[in-house]
N, C-alpha and C positions, 0 to 999 in steps of 0.2 A: 483148525489151529494146530500147529506143531507143539510139541512138548516144550521146546525152548522159547516159545512165544508166550508161555504162561509167566506172569510177573515173578512169582516166587522162584521158579526154576531159573529164569533168566538172571535174576539177582544172585542166586547161588553160584551159577557158572561164572558170571562176571567177577564176583569176589574171588573165586578160585583162580581166574586168569590174573587178577591183581596179585594174588599171593605168590603165584608161580613166577611172575616177573620180579618181584621183590627178592625172592629166594635166589633166582638166577643171578641177580646183580650181587648179592652177598657172596655167593659161591665163587664169583669171578674175582673177588678181591680187588675191585676197582679196574679190572681189565675187561669189563663187559661193554655194553652198548655206549655208555657215556665216553669211555676211553676211545672207542672206535670213532665216535662222532667228533671228538676233539682232534683226532688225527687227520681227519679229512680237510682238504683245502689248507695245507699248512702255511701257505703264503699270507693268510689272513690271521693276524695275531688275536689271541683271546684275552681282551682287556675288559674285565667284568667286575661288577660289585653286586652284592645281594640287597634286596629291598623287600620290605613288608608293607603292603598296601591295604589300608582299612576299607572294608566294604560292608554293606548291610547283610551279607550272607555269612562271611567269615573272612579273616585276614587272608590276603592272597600273597603268597611268596612269589617273587619275581627275580630273574637275573637280568641285570642291566648291562648291555654291551655298548662300549664306548667307541666312538669313531676315532681314527688316527689324526684327523685334522684338528687344528687349534681354534675352530670357530667358537666364540664364547658361549653361544646358546644355539646349538644345532637343532634341526627338526627332530621329532621323535616318532618312532614307529612302534606300535603295540602288536606283538605277535601271539597267536594262540595255536598251540600244538594240536596234532591229530590224536587219534586213539578211540574213535567210536563213542566219544563222550563218557568213556569208562576207564580207559588206560591213561595213566599219568606218564607222558612220554616227552617231557620238556627237553631233555638232553638230545633227542633226535634232531631237534631244530637248531642245535648249536652251529652246524656248518652254515645254514641259511642266515642265522643271526649275525655271525661274524662277517659273511659276505655282504649283507646289506649295510652293516655298520661301516665297512671299508668302502664299498663301491657306491652306496647311496649317500654316504656322509651324514648318517642319522644315528642318534641314540636308539637302540633297540631294547624294548622292554618285553622280555620273554616270560609269559605269565603261567604260573603253576595254579590253574583254576580248579575249583571243586568238580568232582566227577560223580557219575551215577555208579552203582544204585545208592550209594550213601547220600548223594545230593542229586535227586532227579529234577527234571524240568519243573518249574522255571528257574531253579537256582543258578545253573551255569550262565545262561545269558544275562540274568540280572547282575550277577557278580562281574561278568565281563564288561557290562556297561558301566558299572560303578568304578571299575578299574580305569577305564578310559576317561571318565570324567575326572577322576583324581589326577591322572597323568596330565590332562589338559589344564587343570587348576593349580598344579604344584611345580610348574616348570622353573620358576625363578629360584626356589630353594634347591631344586634337584639338578639344575644345570642344563636344561633343555628348553626349547621354545614350544610351550603347549599350544600356541596359536598356529603352529605348523605341524599338524598331527595327521598320521595315517594309521590304518589298522589293517591286519591281515591274518591269515591262517591257512593251515593245511588240513584237508579232510574235515573232521569235526570242528577243528579250529577255524576253518573257512566258514562253516555254518555259523559259528559263534560270531565271527567278524561281520557277517551279513546281518545277524541279529543285533549287533551293536549299532551298525549303521541305521537299521530300521528304528531302533529306540531313539537314536539321536535325531532322526528325521521327525519322529512323533513328538518328542519332548523338547524340541528347540535347541538342541546342541548336546555335546560340543561340536563345533565345526570340524568335519573330517575331510581332508583334502583328497583322500583316495582310500578305497577299500580294495584289498587284494585277496581275491577268493581263489584258492588253489585246490582243484579237484574237490569242491565242497559237496556235502550232502544237503540238498535243498528241498527234498520232498520225501519226508518220512511217512506221509500219509499213503503213499503208493508202496505196496509191499515189494521187497526185492525180488520175489518170484514173478512179479509182473513187469519187471524191468529187463531190458535186453542189452547185452554187451556184444561188441563186434568180434569177440572170440568165444570159443566154446567153454573155456574154464578161466574166467577172469579172476583177479586176486580176491575181490570181495565175493563172498558166497552167501546164499540166503540164510544159512544157520548163523552167520555172523550178525546179519541184520536182525534176526530174531533176538539174539542176546543183547546187542548194543541198543537197538531201537526200543525194546521192551524195558530194558533197564533205565534208559533215559526218560522215556515217556510211557509209563506203565499203562495209562488209560489211552487206548488207541484212538479214542475220539479227540483227544487233545493234540494229536499229531497234525491236525489241520491248522493249528495255531500259526500265525504269520511269522512268529519267531523260530518255528520248527520247519515249516514247509512253504516258504515264500514262492517256490516254483510251482506249487500245486495250482490247478486252474481255479480253485475256490477263492484264492486271494486275488481280488480284483481292484484293490485300492490304487489310486493314481500315485505313483512314486516320483512325480516330477519334483525335483529339489533334494532328493536323497543324494548321498555322497557319490561322487564319480567312482567308477569301478573298473578294475582289471580282473577279468574272469579267465582262469586257465583250466582247461579240461584236458583229459588224456584219451586218446583215440580208443583204447580198448577197455576203458573203465566202465563199470556197471552204472556209475553216477554221471556218465557223460551227457545223457539226454537231458537230465534236469539242469545241469549246468548251462547247457545250450539254451534251454527254455528261459532260464533266469536272465542270461545275457541278452536275449531278445527282448525280454520285458524291460530291462534297464535301457536298452537302445530306444525303445518306444517312449521312455520317460526322459530321454536326453541325458542319461547318466552313464552310458557305456563308453569308457575310454577305449577299450580293446577287448576282444575275445580272442584268445590264443589257444589253439589246439596243439597238444604235443603229439606228433605222429609216431606210431609204433610204440606207444607207452601205455602202461596200465596204471591203476591206482597206486600211489606211493612210489612211483618209478624213481624219484629223485633220491631215495634212500639207497639205491643200488647203482645207478647209472650216473657217474660223475659228469660225463659229457653232457648229457641232456639237462642235468641239474644246473650246470654252469650257464647253459644257454638261457634257461628259464629264469634263474636268479638274476642274471644280467638284465633281462627284460624287466623284471620287477624293480630292480635298482634304478633303471633309467626312468621308469614311470614314476617312482617315488621321488626322484630328483626333480623331475619336471613339475610334479604336483606341489612340492614344498619349496622349490627354489634353493635346494641345498647346494653348498659350495662344492 
């Protein structure tokens, strides 16, 4: 076991990473990552409002992105950001949220969920599921159609979206028209050192997995939980009836194989809408490559429109 895989050490490093991120944002005086994210894809306006969603874990702050169309009650898409279940990176998904609101014609609820080590598993997936249930049940007063609901996320957010779909499958709802899983971690039970990428130095490194995975699920035995590792061979439940899925993997990503395994599992259950591989790309590619980001975001928007019947 590496030093970083010890829960106390992983938690200390994770909190230090969080503090560094906050300090960098403060020093930038508003010219940091949020401003850079808001500047991308300027053709898509930023029409937003803030929302606080009650959950059994803690209130979840969310930014609601409004579509430009005048549909009285458009469909709604709930988005979960990445960050290894440790970093709060909601603003990095601003370009995606604006893109989907405009091109898919949906309200996008971008969720600032609780993160580890302050809130380890199972708090994040439980809160995420509570948020999605609330969104499904409160469409009338909030101005969206909770009966035309999709969920999605990037990296750790994709893992949470998969966990939300699994809980909805097990607990009888809410109905989810599509789950969009974008380079998600779906097997934390297998250590990163035992995973293989198509390039020698992928973006995700084993030390990151030690910090993120240990902070999120300190007890390694719990990483076999179906809400953490649905792509691990130990999870053999028949998923027939789970929400349809778009799974997007990146060719050079350390997480590519587990995304592929889960896509095949969903295919076997009749739930796979499409598995799309982004060629020549690594984990988090869409934060740097506008061309590839536009192509994949357009695919997401088309699949969401098809699933929800958006105008």
